[in-house]
C-alpha positions in Angstrom: 35.5 -0.3 62.0 37.0 3.0 60.9 33.5 4.5 60.6 32.7 3.6 64.2 36.0 5.2 65.4 35.2 8.3 63.4 31.7 8.5 64.8 33.1 8.2 68.3 35.6 11.0 67.6 32.8 13.1 66.2 30.7 12.5 69.2 33.6 13.3 71.5 34.2 16.6 69.6 30.5 17.5 69.8 30.4 16.8 73.6 33.5 18.8 74.3 32.3 21.7 72.2 28.9 21.6 74.1 30.7 21.7 77.4 32.8 24.6 76.3 29.8 26.5 75.0 28.1 26.0 78.4 31.2 27.1 80.2 31.3 30.3 78.0 27.6 31.0 78.8 28.0 30.5 82.5 31.1 32.5 82.8 32.3 32.7 86.5 29.5 30.4 87.6 30.9 27.6 85.5 31.9 24.5 87.4 34.9 23.9 85.1 38.3 25.0 86.1 41.1 26.2 83.8 42.6 22.7 83.6 39.3 21.1 82.6 38.8 23.7 79.9 42.3 23.2 78.6 41.7 19.4 78.5 38.5 19.9 76.5 40.4 22.1 74.0 43.2 19.6 73.7 40.7 16.8 73.1 39.0 18.8 70.3 42.3 19.6 68.6 43.6 16.0 68.9 40.4 14.4 67.6 40.1 16.8 64.7 43.8 16.2 63.7 43.2 12.4 63.9 40.1 12.7 61.8 42.0 14.7 59.1 44.8 12.1 59.1 42.8 8.9 58.9 41.3 9.2 55.4 44.8 9.8 54.0 46.3 6.8 55.9 43.4 4.6 54.8 44.0 5.6 51.1 47.7 4.6 51.5 46.8 1.2 52.8 44.5 0.5 49.8 47.2 1.5 47.2 
């Protein structure tokens, strides 16, 4: 189950980064507003933190 959660988080990070890349390329023509961009950045940061914490937590459960 943890691998499926990690793959969902990885997919979420990839999609958020793709949207941010598109926003960066479009510049002023981008349909995203500042709040949507901030939300994407928060999602990336939160997901990456969770991915870094999970293997350590899993190792503690096994010990």
